[in-house]
C-alpha positions as CSV (number, residue, x, y, z in Angstrom):
1,M,3.0,23.0,21.5
2,Q,6.1,22.6,23.4
3,L,7.8,19.3,22.2
4,N,7.4,16.1,25.0
5,P,11.1,14.8,25.1
6,W,9.0,11.4,26.7
7,A,7.2,10.9,24.1
8,L,9.8,11.3,21.4
9,S,11.8,8.7,23.6
10,G,8.7,6.3,23.8
11,I,8.4,6.5,19.9
12,A,12.3,6.0,19.1
13,T,11.9,3.0,21.9
14,V,9.3,1.0,20.2
15,A,11.0,1.7,16.6
16,V,14.4,0.4,18.0
17,L,12.9,-2.7,19.5
18,T,10.9,-3.5,16.5
19,F,13.5,-3.4,13.9
20,Y,15.4,-5.4,16.3
21,L,13.2,-8.1,17.1
22,G,12.4,-7.9,12.8
23,H,15.9,-8.2,11.7
24,R,16.5,-11.1,14.8
25,S,14.3,-13.2,13.9
26,S,14.6,-12.4,9.9
27,R,17.7,-14.3,9.8
28,F,16.2,-17.6,10.1
29,A,13.5,-16.9,6.9
30,N,15.0,-17.6,3.9
31,T,12.8,-20.1,2.2
32,T,9.0,-19.0,1.1
33,H,7.8,-21.3,3.7
34,D,9.1,-18.7,6.2
35,F,7.7,-15.9,4.2
36,L,4.0,-17.4,4.1
37,V,3.2,-19.6,7.1
38,A,6.7,-19.6,9.5
39,R,7.4,-23.1,8.6
40,R,3.4,-23.7,10.5
41,T,5.6,-24.0,13.7
42,V,4.3,-21.4,16.2
43,R,3.5,-22.4,19.2
44,S,-0.3,-21.7,20.6
45,R,0.4,-18.8,23.1
46,R,3.2,-17.4,21.1
47,N,0.6,-17.2,18.2
48,A,-2.4,-15.9,20.4
49,A,0.1,-12.8,21.7
50,A,0.9,-12.8,18.1
51,I,-2.8,-12.6,17.2
52,S,-3.6,-10.0,19.3
53,G,-0.9,-8.0,19.1
54,E,-1.8,-7.1,15.4
55,Y,-5.7,-7.0,15.8
56,L,-5.5,-4.3,18.7
57,S,-5.1,-2.1,15.9
58,A,-5.5,1.8,15.9
59,A,-9.4,1.5,16.6
60,S,-9.1,-0.4,19.7
61,F,-6.1,1.3,21.1
62,L,-7.2,5.1,20.2
63,G,-10.7,4.4,18.6
64,I,-12.8,2.7,21.7
65,A,-12.1,5.2,23.9
66,G,-12.9,8.0,21.2
67,I,-16.2,6.2,20.9
68,I,-16.9,5.9,24.4
69,L,-16.5,9.4,24.8
70,K,-18.4,10.7,22.2
71,D,-21.4,7.5,22.0
72,G,-21.1,6.3,25.8
73,A,-23.2,2.9,26.1
74,D,-23.6,2.7,22.6
75,G,-20.0,2.1,22.1
76,L,-19.3,-0.6,24.3
77,W,-20.5,-2.8,21.5
78,F,-17.3,-2.3,19.9
79,P,-15.0,-4.1,21.8
80,I,-17.7,-6.8,22.5
81,G,-18.0,-7.2,18.9
82,F,-14.3,-7.4,18.2
83,T,-13.5,-10.2,21.1
84,A,-17.0,-12.0,20.6
85,G,-15.6,-12.7,16.8
86,Y,-13.2,-14.9,17.9
87,L,-15.6,-17.2,20.0
88,A,-17.5,-17.7,16.3
89,L,-14.0,-18.0,14.8
90,M,-12.9,-21.0,17.3
91,L,-16.6,-22.8,16.9
92,F,-16.7,-22.7,13.4
93,V,-13.3,-21.7,11.2
94,A,-10.3,-22.7,13.0
95,A,-9.4,-26.1,13.1
96,P,-11.1,-26.8,10.2
97,L,-9.4,-23.7,7.7
98,R,-5.8,-25.1,9.5
99,R,-6.2,-28.7,8.4
100,S,-6.8,-27.6,4.8
101,G,-3.1,-27.4,4.4
102,A,-4.2,-23.8,2.6
103,Y,-1.5,-21.1,2.8
104,T,-3.5,-17.9,1.9
105,L,-7.7,-17.5,2.1
106,P,-7.9,-17.7,-1.7
107,D,-5.5,-20.6,-1.6
108,F,-8.3,-22.0,1.0
109,L,-10.9,-21.2,-1.6
110,E,-9.5,-23.2,-4.6
111,A,-8.6,-25.9,-2.7
112,R,-12.3,-26.2,-1.0
113,L,-13.9,-25.5,-4.6
114,G,-11.5,-26.0,-7.0
115,S,-12.0,-22.8,-8.7
116,V,-9.2,-20.9,-10.3
117,V,-12.0,-17.9,-11.4
118,L,-12.6,-17.7,-7.5
119,R,-9.8,-17.7,-6.4
120,R,-9.0,-14.4,-8.4
121,C,-12.3,-13.0,-6.9
122,G,-11.0,-13.5,-3.2
123,T,-7.7,-12.4,-4.0
124,F,-9.7,-9.1,-5.2
125,F,-11.3,-8.9,-1.9
126,V,-8.3,-9.8,0.5
127,V,-6.4,-7.0,-1.2
128,F,-9.3,-4.4,-0.8
129,I,-10.0,-5.2,2.5
130,G,-6.4,-5.0,3.6
131,I,-6.0,-1.4,2.1
132,L,-9.2,-0.8,3.7
133,Y,-8.2,-1.7,6.9
134,M,-4.8,-0.6,6.9
135,V,-5.6,3.3,6.1
136,P,-7.0,4.1,9.0
137,Q,-3.5,2.7,10.7
138,L,-1.6,4.9,9.1
139,Q,-4.1,7.5,9.8
140,G,-4.0,6.9,13.2
141,A,-0.3,7.6,13.4
142,G,-0.4,10.8,11.8
143,L,-3.0,11.7,14.5
144,A,-0.9,10.7,17.4
145,L,2.2,12.1,16.4
146,T,0.2,15.4,15.4
147,T,-1.8,15.5,18.6
148,V,1.4,14.8,20.9
149,L,4.5,16.4,19.1
150,N,3.4,18.9,16.5
151,V,4.5,17.3,13.4
152,P,2.6,17.3,10.4
153,G,0.1,14.2,9.7
154,W,2.4,12.4,6.8
155,V,5.1,12.1,9.3
156,G,3.3,9.4,11.4
157,A,2.1,7.6,8.6
158,V,5.3,7.7,6.6
159,T,7.3,6.3,9.5
160,V,4.9,3.5,10.2
161,T,5.3,2.2,6.6
162,V,8.7,2.5,6.1
163,L,9.5,0.8,9.6
164,V,6.8,-1.9,8.7
165,G,8.1,-2.5,4.7
166,V,11.4,-3.0,6.2
167,N,10.4,-5.6,8.4
168,V,8.1,-7.7,6.4
169,M,10.4,-7.7,3.3
170,A,13.2,-8.8,5.7
171,G,11.8,-11.9,7.0
172,G,8.1,-11.9,6.1
173,M,5.8,-13.8,8.7
174,R,8.1,-15.3,10.3
175,A,10.1,-12.2,11.4
176,I,7.2,-10.4,12.5
177,T,5.7,-13.2,14.8
178,V,7.8,-12.2,17.1
179,V,7.5,-8.6,17.0
180,Q,3.9,-8.7,17.5
181,A,4.0,-10.9,20.2
182,F,6.3,-8.4,21.9
183,Q,3.8,-5.4,20.5
184,Y,0.8,-6.8,22.4
185,W,2.4,-6.9,26.2
186,L,3.6,-3.7,25.6
187,K,0.1,-2.1,24.5
188,L,-1.5,-3.8,27.4
189,F,1.2,-2.4,29.9
190,A,0.6,1.0,27.9
191,I,-3.2,1.3,28.3
192,A,-3.5,-0.7,31.8
193,L,-0.4,1.6,33.7
194,P,-2.4,4.8,32.7
195,A,-5.7,3.4,33.6
196,F,-4.9,2.5,36.5
197,V,-3.0,6.0,37.5
198,L,-5.8,7.9,36.3
199,C,-8.0,5.8,37.9
200,A,-6.1,6.5,41.3
201,V,-5.8,10.3,40.6
202,F,-9.7,10.6,40.3
203,L,-10.5,8.4,42.9
204,A,-8.2,10.3,45.3
205,G,-9.5,13.7,44.0
206,G,-13.2,12.6,46.0
207,K,-15.2,14.7,43.0
208,P,-16.6,14.8,39.6
209,G,-13.9,16.1,36.7
210,P,-14.0,19.4,35.8
211,A,-16.6,19.1,32.8
212,G,-19.1,17.4,35.6
213,S,-20.6,14.3,36.8
214,L,-21.1,11.6,34.1
215,G,-24.4,10.9,36.3
216,A,-25.4,14.2,36.1
217,P,-28.2,14.7,32.6
218,A,-27.0,17.8,31.9
219,P,-23.9,18.2,29.2
220,P,-20.5,18.5,29.9
221,V,-19.2,21.8,30.6
222,F,-16.2,23.7,30.4
223,A,-14.8,24.3,33.8
224,E,-12.5,27.4,32.5
225,Q,-12.5,29.8,29.7
226,T,-11.0,27.2,27.0
227,T,-9.7,27.8,23.6
228,V,-10.1,25.2,21.2
229,D,-8.7,25.6,17.5
230,I,-10.8,23.5,14.8
231,R,-7.9,21.4,12.7
232,T,-10.4,19.6,10.1
233,D,-13.7,21.0,9.2
234,V,-16.4,20.0,11.5
235,A,-20.0,20.0,12.3
236,F,-21.7,19.9,15.6
237,E,-25.1,20.5,17.6
238,V,-25.3,23.1,20.2
239,G,-27.4,21.6,23.1
240,T,-28.2,25.0,24.6
241,L,-28.1,29.2,24.2
242,T,-24.6,29.5,23.8
243,Q,-22.5,32.9,23.2
244,V,-18.8,32.9,22.4
245,R,-16.0,34.2,21.0
246,I,-14.9,33.3,17.2
247,E,-12.3,33.9,14.8
248,H,-13.1,32.6,11.6
249,P,-10.0,31.8,8.9
250,G,-9.7,35.0,7.1
251,D,-11.1,37.4,9.8
252,P,-9.2,40.6,11.4
253,A,-10.0,39.9,14.5
254,P,-12.2,37.7,16.8
255,H,-15.9,38.9,17.2
256,E,-18.7,37.5,19.4
257,E,-21.3,35.1,18.4
258,I,-24.5,33.6,19.8
259,W,-25.7,30.3,18.8
260,V,-29.0,28.8,19.2
261,Q,-29.9,26.0,21.0
262,G,-30.9,23.1,18.9
263,S,-28.3,24.8,15.6
264,T,-26.0,23.0,13.6
265,Q,-23.2,24.6,13.4
266,E,-20.7,23.9,10.8
267,L,-16.6,25.3,11.1
268,P,-13.9,25.3,8.7
269,Q,-10.6,24.2,9.5
270,G,-8.4,27.1,11.2
271,T,-11.5,28.7,13.1
272,R,-10.6,29.5,16.9
273,V,-13.1,29.7,19.4
274,W,-13.3,30.7,22.8
275,F,-15.7,29.4,25.4
276,A,-16.1,30.9,28.9
277,A,-16.2,28.9,32.2
278,G,-19.9,27.2,32.9
279,T,-20.6,26.8,29.3
280,P,-21.9,23.3,28.1
281,V,-19.7,21.8,25.4
282,P,-21.3,21.2,21.7
283,T,-21.0,18.0,20.1
284,V,-20.0,16.7,17.0
285,S,-23.3,16.7,15.2
286,D,-23.0,12.2,15.5
287,A,-22.5,12.3,19.4
288,A,-24.3,11.9,22.2
289,V,-25.3,15.6,23.0
290,T,-26.1,15.2,27.2
291,N,-25.1,13.1,29.4
292,A,-28.0,11.7,30.5
293,D,-28.3,9.9,26.3
294,W,-24.8,9.1,26.9
295,L,-25.7,6.7,29.7
296,H,-28.7,5.1,27.9
297,P,-28.2,3.1,25.0
298,G,-30.0,3.7,22.0
299,S,-31.1,7.1,22.8
300,E,-32.1,7.6,19.2
301,G,-34.8,5.0,18.9
302,L,-35.6,2.7,16.4
303,R,-32.2,3.8,14.3
304,D,-29.8,3.2,17.0
305,L,-30.7,-0.3,17.2
306,L,-30.6,-1.3,13.7
307,Q,-27.0,0.3,14.4
308,T,-26.6,-1.9,17.2
309,Y,-27.6,-5.1,15.2
310,S,-25.7,-4.2,11.9
311,L,-22.6,-3.5,14.0
312,I,-23.2,-7.0,15.7
313,F,-23.3,-9.0,12.4
314,A,-20.2,-7.2,11.3
315,T,-18.0,-7.6,14.4
316,F,-19.3,-11.0,15.3
317,L,-19.2,-12.5,11.7
318,G,-16.2,-10.3,10.3
319,T,-13.4,-11.2,12.3
320,M,-13.4,-14.7,10.5
321,G,-13.2,-12.9,7.3
322,L,-10.2,-10.6,7.9
323,P,-7.3,-12.1,6.1
324,H,-4.5,-10.8,8.2
325,V,-6.2,-12.8,10.9
326,L,-6.8,-15.8,9.3
327,V,-3.1,-16.1,8.0
328,R,-1.9,-16.8,11.7
329,F,-4.0,-19.9,12.4
330,Y,-1.7,-21.4,9.2
331,T,1.1,-20.7,11.5
332,N,0.3,-23.4,14.1
333,P,1.2,-26.8,13.9
334,D,-2.1,-28.6,13.7
335,G,-6.0,-28.0,14.1
336,R,-6.1,-28.6,17.3
337,A,-3.4,-25.8,17.9
338,A,-5.3,-23.2,15.9
339,R,-8.2,-23.9,18.3
340,R,-6.2,-23.4,21.5
341,T,-5.1,-20.2,20.2
342,T,-8.2,-19.0,19.6
343,V,-9.0,-19.8,23.3
344,H,-5.9,-17.9,24.2
345,V,-6.9,-15.3,22.1
346,L,-10.3,-14.6,23.9
347,L,-8.7,-14.1,27.0
348,L,-6.2,-11.4,25.7
349,L,-8.5,-9.6,24.0
350,G,-11.1,-9.5,26.9
351,L,-8.1,-8.2,29.5
352,F,-7.1,-5.3,27.1
353,Y,-10.5,-3.9,26.1
354,L,-11.1,-3.4,30.1
355,F,-8.9,-0.4,29.8
356,P,-9.9,2.0,26.9
357,T,-13.3,1.4,28.0
358,I,-12.3,3.3,31.5
359,L,-10.2,5.9,29.8
360,G,-13.0,7.0,27.5
361,A,-15.0,7.4,30.5
362,L,-12.8,9.7,32.0
363,S,-12.5,11.5,29.2
364,R,-15.9,12.9,29.2
365,M,-15.2,14.6,32.5
366,Y,-11.5,15.8,31.5
367,V,-11.3,16.6,27.8
368,P,-14.9,17.5,26.6
369,E,-13.0,19.8,24.0
370,L,-12.4,16.7,21.9
371,L,-16.1,16.8,21.1
372,V,-16.0,19.9,20.1
373,T,-13.4,19.3,17.7
374,G,-14.2,15.8,16.3
375,Q,-11.3,14.4,17.3
376,T,-12.3,12.0,20.2
377,D,-10.0,9.2,19.0
378,A,-7.2,11.9,20.9
379,A,-8.6,11.2,24.2
380,V,-6.1,8.7,25.3
381,L,-3.0,11.1,24.7
382,R,-4.5,13.8,25.5
383,L,-5.9,12.7,29.2
384,P,-2.7,11.7,30.9
385,S,-1.5,15.9,30.8
386,A,-5.1,17.2,31.4
387,M,-5.5,15.0,34.8
388,V,-1.8,14.8,35.7
389,P,-0.3,18.1,35.3
390,G,3.4,18.4,35.0
391,V,6.6,15.9,34.2
392,A,4.5,12.9,35.7
393,G,1.8,14.0,32.8
394,Q,4.2,13.8,30.2
395,V,5.7,10.5,31.2
396,L,2.3,8.9,31.5
397,G,1.4,10.3,28.1
398,A,4.7,8.9,26.4
399,V,3.9,5.6,27.7
400,V,0.2,5.9,25.8
401,L,1.9,7.0,22.6
402,A,4.6,4.4,22.5
403,G,1.4,2.0,23.0
404,A,-0.6,3.5,20.3
405,F,2.8,3.7,18.0
406,A,3.4,-0.1,18.4
407,A,-0.7,-0.8,17.5
408,F,0.1,0.9,14.2
409,L,3.3,-1.1,13.7
410,S,1.8,-4.5,14.9
411,T,-1.6,-4.2,12.7
412,S,0.1,-2.9,9.6
413,S,3.2,-5.7,9.7
414,G,0.0,-8.3,9.7
415,L,-2.0,-6.5,6.8
416,L,1.0,-6.0,4.8
417,V,2.1,-9.7,4.9
418,S,-1.4,-11.3,4.1
419,L,-1.5,-9.2,1.3
420,A,2.1,-9.5,0.1
421,G,1.8,-13.6,0.4
422,V,-2.0,-13.2,-1.6
423,V,-0.3,-11.2,-4.4
424,S,2.8,-13.0,-4.8
425,T,1.3,-16.4,-4.6
426,D,-1.6,-15.4,-7.0
427,L,-0.2,-13.1,-9.0
428,S,3.4,-14.1,-10.0
429,K,5.4,-17.7,-9.1
430,G,5.5,-17.3,-5.1
431,R,9.5,-16.8,-4.9
432,V,11.0,-15.0,-1.5
433,L,11.6,-12.1,-4.5
434,D,8.1,-11.7,-5.5
435,F,7.2,-11.6,-2.2
436,R,9.5,-8.6,-1.2
437,I,8.6,-7.0,-4.3
438,A,5.1,-7.3,-3.5
439,A,5.6,-6.0,-0.3
440,G,6.9,-2.4,-1.5
441,V,4.5,-2.0,-4.4
442,V,1.3,-2.5,-1.9
443,G,2.3,-0.6,1.0
444,L,2.6,2.1,-0.9
445,V,-1.1,2.3,-2.3
446,P,-2.8,2.5,1.6
447,L,-0.2,5.5,2.2
448,A,-1.2,7.2,-0.8
449,L,-5.1,7.0,0.2
450,A,-4.0,7.8,4.6
451,L,-2.5,11.0,2.8
452,L,-5.3,12.1,0.5
453,L,-8.6,10.8,2.5
454,R,-10.1,12.6,5.2
455,P,-9.3,11.0,8.6
456,N,-12.8,9.5,10.2
457,D,-13.4,7.8,13.6
458,L,-10.8,4.9,13.6
459,S,-13.4,2.3,14.7
460,L,-15.6,3.4,12.3
461,S,-13.5,2.9,9.8
462,V,-12.6,-0.4,10.5
463,G,-15.9,-0.9,10.9
464,M,-16.5,-1.0,7.6
465,S,-13.7,-3.2,6.6
466,F,-15.5,-5.7,9.4
467,A,-18.8,-5.0,7.5
468,L,-17.0,-5.9,4.1
469,A,-15.7,-9.2,5.7
470,A,-18.2,-10.7,6.7
471,S,-20.4,-9.6,3.8
472,T,-18.1,-12.0,1.5
473,F,-15.8,-14.4,3.4
474,S,-17.9,-15.3,6.2
475,P,-20.6,-17.1,3.9
476,L,-17.7,-18.9,2.3
477,L,-16.1,-20.1,5.5
478,V,-19.0,-21.2,7.4
479,L,-20.5,-23.0,4.1
480,G,-17.3,-23.9,2.9
481,V,-16.3,-25.7,6.1
482,W,-19.8,-27.0,7.2
483,W,-22.4,-27.3,3.8
484,R,-20.9,-30.1,1.2
485,G,-23.7,-28.6,-1.4
486,L,-21.3,-25.6,-1.5
487,T,-20.5,-24.9,-5.4
488,W,-18.0,-22.3,-6.9
489,P,-20.7,-20.3,-8.6
490,G,-22.4,-20.1,-5.5
491,A,-19.5,-18.7,-3.5
492,M,-18.8,-16.4,-6.4
493,A,-22.1,-14.8,-6.3
494,G,-22.3,-14.5,-3.1
495,M,-18.9,-12.4,-2.6
496,I,-19.3,-10.6,-5.5
497,I,-22.9,-9.3,-4.4
498,G,-22.3,-9.3,-0.6
499,G,-19.0,-7.4,-1.5
500,G,-20.6,-5.2,-4.1
501,L,-23.6,-3.9,-1.6
502,V,-20.8,-3.1,1.4
503,L,-18.5,-1.0,-1.6
504,G,-21.6,0.6,-2.6
505,A,-22.3,1.7,0.8
506,L,-18.9,2.8,1.6
507,V,-19.3,5.0,-1.5
508,V,-22.6,6.5,-0.5
509,D,-21.1,6.9,2.6
510,L,-17.9,8.7,1.3
511,V,-20.4,10.9,-1.1
512,S,-22.3,11.8,2.3
513,R,-19.7,13.0,4.1
514,F,-18.5,15.4,1.7
515,T,-21.8,16.6,0.6
516,G,-24.0,17.1,4.1
517,G,-24.4,14.1,5.5
518,W,-27.5,12.7,3.9
519,A,-27.0,9.1,3.9
520,P,-29.3,6.7,5.5
521,W,-27.8,4.5,8.7
522,F,-27.3,1.7,6.6
523,A,-24.7,3.4,4.3
524,D,-22.6,3.7,7.7
525,Q,-23.4,0.3,9.0
526,P,-24.8,-2.4,6.2
527,A,-23.8,-5.4,7.8
528,L,-27.4,-6.2,8.8
529,I,-28.5,-6.2,5.5
530,T,-25.5,-7.3,3.3
531,V,-24.5,-10.6,5.8
532,P,-28.0,-12.2,5.4
533,V,-28.2,-11.2,1.5
534,A,-24.9,-12.7,0.9
535,F,-25.6,-16.2,2.4
536,A,-28.7,-16.2,0.8
537,V,-27.5,-15.9,-2.9
538,T,-24.6,-18.6,-2.1
539,I,-26.9,-21.2,-0.6
540,L,-29.5,-20.4,-3.7
541,V,-27.2,-20.2,-6.5
542,S,-25.6,-23.0,-5.0
543,L,-28.5,-25.1,-4.9
544,A,-29.2,-24.0,-9.0
545,T,-25.8,-25.2,-9.8
546,P,-25.1,-28.6,-8.7
547,N,-22.8,-29.5,-10.8
548,G,-20.1,-26.5,-9.5
549,K,-19.2,-28.9,-6.7
550,P,-16.1,-30.3,-6.7
551,A,-15.5,-33.8,-7.9
552,D,-13.2,-34.3,-4.8
553,V,-16.0,-32.6,-2.0
554,N,-15.8,-35.9,-0.2
555,G,-12.2,-36.2,0.7
556,V,-11.5,-32.3,1.2
557,M,-14.6,-32.5,3.8
558,L,-12.8,-35.6,5.8
559,R,-9.3,-33.5,5.7
560,L,-11.3,-30.7,7.0
561,H,-12.9,-32.6,10.0
562,A,-11.0,-35.6,10.9
563,P,-8.9,-35.6,14.0
564,D,-5.5,-34.8,13.8
565,R,-4.3,-37.8,14.9
566,L,-5.8,-39.4,12.1
567,G,-3.0,-38.1,9.7
568,F,-5.3,-36.7,6.9
569,M,-3.9,-33.2,7.2
570,R,-1.4,-32.3,4.7
571,D,-0.6,-29.0,2.9
572,R,-1.2,-27.2,-0.3
573,A,0.8,-28.2,-3.4
574,V,4.3,-26.6,-1.9
575,A,5.5,-26.6,-5.4
576,R,3.2,-23.8,-6.5
577,F,5.5,-21.6,-4.0
578,G,9.0,-21.1,-5.0
579,Q,11.5,-22.7,-6.5
580,A,12.7,-25.9,-5.8
581,E,15.8,-25.2,-4.0
582,E,14.0,-23.3,-1.5
583,R,11.5,-26.3,-0.7
584,T,15.0,-28.7,-0.3
585,R,16.4,-26.0,2.2
586,M,13.1,-26.1,3.9
587,G,13.8,-29.1,5.9
588,R,12.3,-29.7,9.3
589,G,13.5,-26.5,11.3
590,R,11.5,-25.0,13.7
591,H,11.0,-21.5,15.7
592,R,13.9,-20.4,17.8
593,K,12.4,-19.7,21.2
């Protein structure tokens, strides 16, 4: 593959701007308060852009279009769920969470229920969710650079880890706030500009894409003789009788094969397949084979319906349990600003998710070969050059890649800050030095996993993180904010059982993927079962252990729900986090705008 200098320039520009903005902001960060919550002075609009910047991850920028390409109408629930989760967050959690005065999610659990043991348990799940969420960001970076620049996958993962680690260790939350706000607008531009241009190209052509019309009931077809290189082990379904020319790894020469209709073909990495013009496109085994199924939601009957409801549970309730999302609400000045921030986030996310949906539909007509290789997450990267040949297509591709790289950086930054904050305050004294050490150590774990584990669909990988967050922290936050009867044994039992069920499903799903795909649907989307179980266990155990309620529950609930102007809100004991000299330097400083 020929090197695209435009793409390399786009990545370099994003990297330089990210480092510059982070370095510039980190000059004003010198206390633990700066590193953890940016002195709680971030205004609503900037915080909303920063939240959107870190929330729009690889799953949003690359994965949504890939899911639409593969699953069609069923894939629309991902952008809907990712956005609607903030509505639940705004209604039930945002303002009370800020009024609690906590610094991290485990800190809130201790503030509400007065249990250090519960805090430690919460720390474990925060770290696990953060690592599980960060792995697909690094894998997405590897996929993006491999697709466009033809470099090994580890290059992208290492580049993102190093750049994010430098910014986070330099200035923590204060350094990355401006960076993430900038990266949201960069990502919006990088997805909107290609969408407008490619839609104009499609409409100007006056005819369907080379793979055929989306309204045709048949599967898409190869418009010309096409060579497909299989880069990872893949299994796909054959919709019609198909004759191909194929070269397996180790074969002395290519040979002819006939694939029978309805058969499943398993091809190892390194296989090369030649498809003649007009051949229907085989699709990976879990994708919609025909366009009729692609356009029709729930085409597989009850299984699809249950998976859809499970996805709704995970995304609607999982957002309020994501540590890197919640930690940003601690940076608002008060509860009212936190609620206003959430409204702005809803608007920013709703605007963004229009564009990957459009690009996913165009991808089915112009890059159907991705349905064979299984690399559907590369759709938005391949589409510009497929629709606009020459330099113009390369420039559009470079813009998309720059946005994708910003997505990896912004989400990874938020995750690393939240993980470093939790680890440094729970496992050490919470000083600035402790934060920096924690960031360096924690950042190496997802990097190692990203290099060792086989890449999967990015939206599906992130969906498992949402399921875990919804099954562990969502019951604690909703019940902790709105129910006086919650006890720490009930919270502990619900978190362990809900989280344990999701982790068990994750293990079953991973084993199944390597041994033939035998797992039932709920191993891939377990939230429909695990979330109600977690709520039920939390409530029942709390009712059975009334002595587990904290003595000051009335005072805590008053602080969570009293209007800000009454003055009940106060920060948690700052003395726990940082040395005395840091607190004297903290003062009443505000962000420089």
